[in-house]
N, C-alpha and C positions, 0 to 999 in steps of 0.2 A: 504493500500500500504506500510505503514511503518513497518508492523509487519513481523518478520522472526524468526523462532524458531531455536535453536541449535539442534544437532542430538539427545541428550538424551530426550529433550522435544518432538521432532518430533516422536521419537519412542513411547513415552508415549501416545501421541495423537493418532497415527495410531493404536497402539495395543488396545487402549481403545474402538475402534469401532469393534473389533473382534466379540463380541456377536451379532452384527447386520448382518443378512444374506444379506441385501440389500445395506449396506453402506461400509463394511470393504474393499472389493476388489476395488471398485472405489476410495475410499480414499487412499488406499495403492498405487494403480497405479498412481494416480495423484501426490502423494508425490514423486514418483520415476521418473516421466516424466516431471512435470511442465506444462502440457497442460492446456489450458483454460477449464473452466467447460463445455461450450457448444461444445467444440471439444470432450471432454471426453464422453459426453452423446450421441454423434453422431457416435462413433466408431462402425463399423460392424466387424463381425468375418472375413470377407474377407480382412480387413485391417491388420489383425494380421498374421505375419509369424513367427511361433515358431522356424523354422530351422535357419532363418536369425536373429532371436531375434529382430524383428522390429515391429513397429506400424506405419501405414501411416495415416497422417492427410489429409483427402480428402474433408471434409465438417464440418459444425458446425450447431448446432440448432439455430433457430431464432424465437423469440416470436413476433407475429404480432397481431394486433387487428382484422384484417379482416380474416386472415387465421389460426390463432392460432399458434401452434408450427409447424414449417416446417424447411427444410434444406436449407442451403446456402453454396456457395463455399467461401473459404477464401478470405478476402478483398484484400490481397496483395500476392505477390509471396513468401514472407517470411512465410505466413501462411500454405501453402501447402508444407509439408515436411515429411520426414521419420525419426522416432525417434528410436535410439538404446535402447533396453531394457536390464536391468540387469537380472541375473538368477532368482532372487526372483520374479520379476514381471512376467517373462515368466511362472514360475511354478504356480503362482496364476491364470493367465489367462488360462492355460491349464486345471487346476482343474475346473474353472468356465465354460469353454466350455464343459467339460465332464458332468457337471450338466445339461446344456442345452440339450445336446445330449440325456441324459437319460430321461429328461422330454419329449422331442419330441417323443422318441420311446417308452415311457411308461416302461422304464427299472428301476427296483427298485435299490436303493443304495446298493452297495455290490455285486450285481450280476456280475459275471465274463463274460463279453462280449467284443467283438471287436468294440469299439466305432468309429473306423475309417470308419465303414460301415454306420454310421448314418450321413447323410448330412443335415446340417442346411440350412434354406432358404438363398438365396443370400443376402436378405435385413435384415437378422437377426442381431440385435444390440447386442453388448457385454453387455451393461447395460440397458436392456429394462425396461419399466414400469411394476410394479406388477399388476396382473389382479384384477379387482374389484370382490367382492364376487359374486360367481355364474357364473363368466365369464371365458372363456378359456384363456390360456396364449397366448399373441400375441407377438411373437419374434421381430416384427418390430415396435412396438409401443414405441415411445420415452418417457422418463420420463419428468415430468414437471420441468424445470430448477429452477424455483423459489422455488417450494416445496422441491426440492433436497437440495438447499442451506439452507433453513430453518431447514431441518432435520439435516444437518451437524452442523449448529450453535447450535441447541439444544444439540446435542451430545458433541460438544466441550465445551459448557458452563458447562455441567454436569461433564466433566472431569477436570474442573478447568481452561480451556483456554477461559475465558470470553472475548468477543470482537474479537476472532479469527474467521475470515470468510473463506469460502472455497477458495476464490481467493488468500488468503495469503499462501496457499500451493505452488502456482506457484512462488511467490516471495521468499519463503523459499528455494525451490529447486534451483533457480537461485543463491541465496545468498550463499548457501553451496558450490556450484561449484566454484563460483568466489573466495570465501574465501580460497579454496584449490588450487588456482592458475590456474584453467582452463581458457584459454583465453576468453576475452569478446566476440569476434566474434563467437567462438564455442558455448558458452552458448546461445547467441542471436539466432543463427541458430537453436539450439535445441528447444528453447521455442517459436520460430517464432516471434521474436521481433527485433526492430531496436536497434543496439548496443548503439547508443547515448541515446535512451530512457532507455535502460537497465541500463546504467551507472548512469543516473540521479536518477532512482528509487533505485539503489543499494546504492547510497550515502545517501539516506534518511533512510535506514534500519540500524539496529544494526548489526555490523559485528560480525561474530561468530567464525571463525577458520582461519587457515593459511596453505598454501603451499603443493601442489602435482602438477602433470602435466598431466598425462594421463587421459582423460575423461572417458574411459572405466573402468580403475582401480578405479577412484573416484566414479563413479556411482555404481559399484558393492560393494564398501566399504560402501557407504551410505546405500544402500539397505540392506546389511547384518546387519547393525546397526538398521535399522527400522523394518525389517521383521523377524530378528532372534529372537530366544526364549531367 
């Protein structure tokens, strides 16, 4: 909870995952949205609106002893929300959706086709589980949250960010916005948190930067720093 990266370190961390076909996009999207891990892994393509540049948080994964991994609705009214995306995140998600459409239709990379004609299943996840050897790709099968966090931690450790957990991306996102002067209630609404809880957590983190006001401008600026070459 107490760890938060500054923008240069966050860019180094996110960029370090680029070689991973299964980790880079979810890590980058989380860094630019601050969603919870179990919200991120429950996103469906129907939640993504590239024209409006938004993602809707409608559900989250839940790990149970009896039923395994399943979906649940957000615990509070704050959890169900619509998040504005920056241009970099939209571009990443569009490219990822294109990969899924090609996979579904059996279209090879580089083939010039109209992907808008390829409709993904209604329950298709943005970040589904990779198929086991010899198994077909299941667009609706969720990733194991614990395994996902362990994979992130191994990658972060290898990049020199020892002790940095996946949930620290959420705190980093909130801290960067608050440091740039985005109002507490706006940041709390974005990450689905109580403003008082957000302030208590913020006070425990190392502060990183100062002053700006427009949340859209700030998010785009942060994303350009994280996702830019």
